[in-house]
C-alpha positions in Angstrom: -149.2 -45.0 8.3 -146.8 -48.0 8.5 -145.0 -48.2 5.2 -143.2 -44.9 5.7 -141.5 -46.2 8.9 -141.4 -50.0 8.8 -140.0 -52.2 6.0 -142.8 -54.1 4.1 -145.2 -53.7 7.0 -147.6 -56.6 6.4 -144.9 -59.1 5.9 -142.7 -57.5 8.6 -145.3 -57.8 11.3 -146.4 -61.3 10.4 -142.7 -62.4 10.4 -142.1 -60.6 13.7 -145.0 -62.3 15.3 -143.9 -65.7 14.0 -140.3 -65.2 15.0 -141.3 -64.0 18.4 -143.5 -67.1 19.0 -140.6 -69.4 17.8 -138.1 -67.6 20.0 -140.3 -67.8 23.1 -141.1 -71.5 22.6 -137.4 -72.2 21.9 -136.5 -70.4 25.2 -138.9 -72.2 27.4 -138.4 -75.7 25.9 -134.7 -75.6 25.3 -132.6 -72.5 25.4 -133.1 -71.4 29.0 -131.4 -74.7 30.1 -128.3 -74.1 27.8 -126.9 -71.2 29.9 -124.2 -73.5 31.2 -122.6 -73.4 27.7 -121.8 -69.8 28.3 -121.0 -70.2 32.1 -124.5 -68.8 32.9 -126.2 -71.8 34.3 -129.5 -71.7 36.2 -129.4 -72.6 40.0 -130.4 -76.1 41.0 -134.1 -76.8 41.7 -135.1 -76.0 45.2 -132.7 -73.0 45.4 -134.4 -70.1 47.3 -135.3 -67.2 44.9 -133.0 -64.2 44.9 -134.7 -61.3 46.7 -133.3 -57.9 45.8 -131.6 -55.9 43.1 -128.9 -58.6 42.4 -131.6 -60.7 40.6 -131.2 -58.5 37.6 -127.6 -59.5 37.0 -127.9 -63.1 38.2 -126.7 -65.8 35.7 -130.2 -66.7 34.4 -131.0 -63.1 33.7 -127.6 -62.5 32.0 -128.2 -65.6 29.9 -131.6 -64.3 28.8 -130.1 -60.9 27.8 -127.6 -62.8 25.6 -130.4 -64.9 24.1 -132.6 -61.9 23.4 -129.7 -60.0 21.7 -129.0 -63.0 19.5 -132.7 -63.4 18.5 -133.1 -59.7 17.7 -129.7 -59.7 15.8 -130.8 -62.6 13.5 -134.2 -61.2 12.8 -132.9 -57.6 12.2 -130.0 -58.9 10.0 -132.4 -60.8 7.7 -134.7 -57.8 7.3 -131.7 -55.5 6.7 -130.8 -57.6 3.7 -134.3 -58.3 2.4 -135.7 -54.8 2.7 -133.4 -51.9 3.4 -135.3 -48.9 4.8 -134.2 -45.4 5.8 -135.7 -45.7 9.2 -134.6 -49.3 9.8 -132.6 -48.7 13.0 -135.4 -46.8 14.7 -138.3 -49.0 13.4 -136.7 -52.4 13.9 -134.0 -52.1 16.5 -135.8 -49.3 18.3 -139.0 -51.5 18.6 -136.9 -54.4 19.9 -135.4 -52.2 22.6 -138.8 -51.0 23.7 -140.0 -54.6 23.9 -137.0 -55.5 26.0 -137.7 -52.7 28.4 -141.3 -53.9 28.7 -139.9 -57.3 29.6 -137.5 -55.7 32.2 -140.3 -53.8 33.8 -142.4 -57.0 34.1 -139.4 -58.6 35.8 -139.2 -55.6 38.2 -142.8 -56.4 39.2 -141.9 -60.1 39.7 -139.0 -59.0 41.9 -141.2 -56.8 44.0 -143.8 -59.6 44.3 -141.0 -61.9 45.6 -140.1 -59.2 48.1 -143.7 -59.0 49.4 -143.4 -62.5 51.0 -140.5 -62.0 53.5 -141.4 -58.4 54.1 -145.1 -58.9 55.1 -144.2 -62.1 57.0 -141.7 -59.9 59.0 -144.4 -57.4 59.6 -146.8 -60.1 60.8 -144.1 -61.5 63.1 -143.5 -58.1 64.5 -147.1 -57.1 65.2 -148.1 -60.6 66.5 -144.9 -60.9 68.5 -144.6 -64.5 67.2 -140.8 -64.0 66.9 -138.3 -61.2 67.7 -137.8 -58.6 64.9 -135.1 -56.1 65.1 -135.1 -52.6 63.6 -132.0 -53.3 61.4 -133.9 -56.3 59.9 -136.9 -54.2 59.1 -134.8 -51.4 57.6 -132.9 -54.0 55.5 -136.2 -55.1 53.9 -137.1 -51.4 53.2 -133.7 -50.9 51.6 -134.2 -54.0 49.4 -137.4 -52.5 48.1 -135.7 -49.1 47.3 -132.9 -50.9 45.5 -135.3 -52.6 43.2 -137.4 -49.4 42.8 -134.3 -47.4 41.9 -133.5 -49.7 39.0 -137.1 -49.4 37.8 -137.2 -45.6 38.0 -133.9 -45.3 36.1 -135.0 -47.7 33.3 -138.4 -46.0 33.0 -136.9 -42.5 32.8 -134.4 -43.5 30.1 -137.1 -45.4 28.2 -139.4 -42.5 28.2 -136.6 -40.3 26.7 -136.0 -42.9 24.0 -139.7 -43.4 23.2 -140.1 -39.6 22.7 -137.5 -39.7 20.0 -138.8 -42.9 18.6 -142.3 -41.4 18.2 -141.0 -38.2 16.6 -139.0 -40.3 14.1 -142.2 -42.2 13.2 -144.1 -38.9 12.9 -141.3 -37.5 10.7 -141.5 -40.6 8.4 -145.3 -40.2 8.0 -144.9 -36.4 7.5 -142.3 -36.9 4.8 -144.4 -39.6 3.1 -147.7 -37.6 3.0 -146.1 -34.2 2.1 -144.3 -36.0 -0.8 -147.8 -36.9 -2.2 -149.4 -33.5 -1.2 -150.6 -32.7 -4.7 -152.9 -35.8 -4.6 -153.9 -35.4 -0.9 -154.5 -31.7 -0.6 -158.1 -31.9 -1.8 -159.3 -34.2 1.0 -161.3 -32.4 3.7 -159.1 -31.4 6.6 -155.9 -32.6 4.8 -153.6 -30.2 6.6 -154.9 -31.3 10.0 -154.5 -34.9 9.1 -150.9 -34.5 8.1 -149.9 -32.1 11.0 -151.9 -33.5 13.9 -153.3 -37.0 13.1 -149.9 -38.4 12.0 -148.5 -37.4 15.5 -151.5 -38.9 17.3 -151.4 -42.1 15.3 -147.8 -42.8 16.2 -148.3 -42.0 19.9 -151.6 -44.0 20.2 -150.3 -47.0 18.3 -147.1 -47.1 20.4 -149.1 -46.8 23.6 -151.5 -49.6 22.7 -148.7 -51.8 21.3 -146.6 -51.4 24.5 -149.7 -52.1 26.7 -150.5 -55.3 24.7 -146.9 -56.6 24.8 -146.8 -55.7 28.5 -150.1 -57.6 29.1 -148.8 -60.7 27.3 -145.4 -60.7 29.1 -147.1 -60.1 32.5 -149.4 -63.1 31.9 -146.4 -65.3 31.0 -144.6 -64.2 34.1 -147.4 -64.2 36.6 -149.8 -67.0 35.6 -147.4 -69.7 36.8 -146.7 -67.7 40.0 -150.4 -67.2 40.6 -151.0 -71.0 40.1 -148.2 -71.7 42.5 -149.6 -69.3 45.1 -153.1 -71.0 44.8 -151.9 -73.9 47.0 -153.7 -72.6 50.1 -156.9 -71.6 48.2 -159.2 -74.6 48.3 -162.5 -73.0 47.4 -164.0 -69.7 46.1 -167.4 -68.1 46.7 -170.4 -69.5 44.7 -168.3 -72.0 42.6 -166.7 -73.8 45.6 -163.7 -76.1 44.9 -162.6 -75.6 41.3 -159.4 -76.4 39.4 -156.8 -73.5 39.3 -159.2 -71.3 41.4 -157.3 -68.0 41.3 -156.5 -68.2 37.6 -160.0 -69.3 36.7 -161.6 -66.5 38.7 -159.3 -63.9 37.2 -160.2 -65.1 33.7 -164.0 -65.2 34.3 -164.0 -61.7 35.9 -161.8 -60.2 33.2 -163.8 -61.6 30.3 -167.0 -60.3 31.8 -165.6 -56.8 32.2 -164.1 -56.7 28.7 -167.4 -57.9 27.1 -169.4 -55.3 29.2 -167.2 -52.3 28.2 -167.0 -53.4 24.5 -170.8 -53.6 24.4 -171.6 -50.3 26.0 -168.8 -48.5 24.1 -169.7 -49.8 20.6 -170.9 -46.4 19.2 -168.0 -44.3 20.5 -165.4 -44.8 17.7 -167.8 -43.5 15.0 -168.9 -40.5 17.1 -165.3 -39.6 17.9 -164.5 -39.7 14.2 -167.5 -37.5 13.3 -166.4 -35.1 16.1 -163.0 -34.7 14.5 -164.6 -34.0 11.1 -167.2 -31.4 12.3 -164.5 -29.6 14.3 -162.2 -29.6 11.2 -165.0 -28.1 9.0 -165.7 -25.4 11.6 -161.9 -24.6 12.0 -161.4 -24.6 8.2 -164.1 -22.0 7.6 -162.6 -19.7 10.3 -159.2 -20.0 8.6 -160.7 -19.1 5.3 -162.4 -16.1 7.0 -159.0 -14.7 8.0 -158.1 -14.0 4.4 -161.5 -13.7 2.7 -164.1 -11.2 4.0 -166.8 -13.2 2.2 -166.1 -16.4 4.2 -166.9 -17.2 7.8 -170.1 -15.3 7.8 -172.2 -15.6 11.0 -175.0 -17.7 9.5 -172.4 -20.2 8.1 -170.5 -20.3 11.4 -173.7 -20.8 13.3 -174.6 -23.8 11.1 -171.2 -25.3 11.4 -171.0 -24.8 15.1 -174.5 -26.3 15.5 -173.1 -29.5 13.9 -170.2 -29.4 16.5 -172.7 -29.0 19.4 -175.0 -31.8 18.2 -172.2 -34.2 17.9 -170.6 -33.3 21.2 -174.0 -33.7 23.0 -174.4 -37.2 21.4 -170.8 -38.0 22.6 -171.5 -36.8 26.1 -174.6 -38.9 26.4 -172.9 -42.0 25.1 -169.9 -41.4 27.4 -172.4 -41.0 30.3 -173.5 -44.7 30.4 -170.1 -45.9 29.1 -168.4 -44.3 32.1 -171.1 -45.5 34.6 -170.6 -49.1 33.5 -166.8 -48.8 33.2 -166.2 -47.1 36.6 -168.7 -49.3 38.4 -166.7 -52.3 37.2 -163.3 -50.8 38.1 -164.5 -50.0 41.6 -165.8 -53.5 42.1 -162.5 -54.8 40.7 -160.6 -53.2 43.6 -162.2 -55.5 46.1 -162.8 -58.5 43.9 -159.6 -60.4 45.1 -160.8 -60.1 48.7 -164.2 -61.6 47.7 -162.4 -64.5 46.0 -160.1 -65.0 49.0 -162.7 -64.5 51.7 -163.1 -68.2 52.6 -159.4 -68.7 52.7 -158.8 -65.6 54.9 -161.6 -66.3 57.3 -160.4 -69.9 57.7 -157.0 -68.6 58.6 -155.3 -70.7 55.9 -152.9 -68.0 54.8 -150.4 -65.6 56.4 -149.9 -62.0 55.6 -146.8 -62.5 53.3 -148.4 -65.0 50.9 -151.7 -63.0 51.0 -149.9 -59.9 49.7 -148.1 -62.0 47.1 -151.4 -63.4 45.9 -153.1 -60.0 45.8 -150.2 -58.6 43.8 -150.0 -61.5 41.4 -153.8 -61.7 41.1 -153.9 -58.0 40.3 -151.1 -58.3 37.6 -152.9 -61.2 35.9 -156.3 -59.4 36.1 -154.9 -56.2 34.7 -153.3 -58.1 31.8 -156.5 -60.0 31.0 -158.4 -56.6 31.1 -156.2 -55.1 28.4 -159.1 -54.3 26.1 -161.1 -52.9 29.0 -158.3 -50.6 30.2 -157.4 -49.6 26.7 -160.9 -49.0 25.3 -160.8 -45.2 25.4 -157.4 -45.2 23.7 -158.6 -47.6 21.1 -161.6 -45.4 20.4 -159.3 -42.4 19.8 -157.0 -44.5 17.6 -159.8 -45.8 15.5 -161.0 -42.2 15.0 -157.5 -41.1 13.8 -157.1 -44.2 11.7 -160.3 -43.5 9.8 -159.1 -40.0 9.0 -155.7 -41.2 7.8 -157.3 -44.0 5.9 -158.6 -41.5 3.4 -155.0 -40.7 2.5 -154.2 -44.4 2.1 -157.3 -44.9 -0.1 -156.4 -41.9 -2.3 -152.8 -43.1 -2.8 -153.9 -46.7 -3.6 -156.6 -45.6 -6.0 -159.4 -46.9 -3.8 -162.8 -45.4 -3.0 -162.8 -43.0 -0.1 -164.3 -44.2 3.2 -168.1 -43.9 3.4 -168.1 -40.9 5.8 -165.7 -38.9 3.5 -168.0 -39.7 0.5 -170.9 -38.4 2.6 -169.0 -35.2 3.2 -168.2 -34.7 -0.5 -171.8 -35.4 -1.4 -173.1 -32.8 1.1 -170.5 -30.3 -0.1 -171.7 -30.7 -3.7 -175.3 -30.3 -2.7 -174.4 -27.1 -0.9 
């Protein structure tokens, strides 16, 4: 699943995590203050933040781009020497590009959050008539938003195009690897489906979860300090009263509760999804045999196979029933949770509309990041199902025992 596309996967991912941690710490504790060496120094403390599209080519941003390119170049160069791999440019440099785009999208969210402050304060001034607001001023703020959004849309569109090619290359690598060992794999139940369909789904689902995880981590890094800064006007929260770091603490408590809840009620779903794939494959396989052999796919056999499909689907529906009730109830409550937390502050009139919207945006970003497992649980269930199917290939090629569920299938087949 990985060795076909990445160089020495286990060591590669461990070294990538270690190098990333080192590069991030080096940036925050030293490198971000060295931009002046390249003429890209940061503005003095107390300088108002840049609001608008120009933030993306400001000196601090340009210095980060240079730093990121250097960090990726060093890491990729070492691996290019240590472990040459046919898919090196796509797997290593392609992954680095996707990670950079995730970072850029997070910075777009930060730029929009910064825009919320002056825009909503302008709205409040206009509706309350606390100061004169002209139409050109209002339209200028709207234009600022569109300029930021236009950059985001362009980057997202180009990234989606690149990711489509990236995933197809990964699927191609797995396809070539498995078909190269087809003589050893062809006897596994549903082998053709596992090569043709599961390899594609594995690449897509793994990339999706990986991107979401990296996005969650980067969003936390970007928005946690901002949320703490915006907590200045929030002195207490419901039930707990005055607590340290109120908004950050409440986001953490609420997110951990939701993640634990969904993990608990969705515990059985991965196994049921895997069994669902297997009974569907057995039914489809018998129908395919029946196309060429009149003695196969007889009604009694098909009825028995479809009965297994029906039983598993009904179990799946029942488990998804209470899973979705719990999950959607939490998500709907989550929509109003920030207002519950901010209720004492809003009622006391300690905050204006601009900072309020900045807090709601930052709080939502932090909450969404902390809820990574909760939001990704259905995708994780599907990925675990695909992984279990492809794991049979890995076990066969490594000379290991097949997974228990495949051994069960073989035993039932022999008894039949």
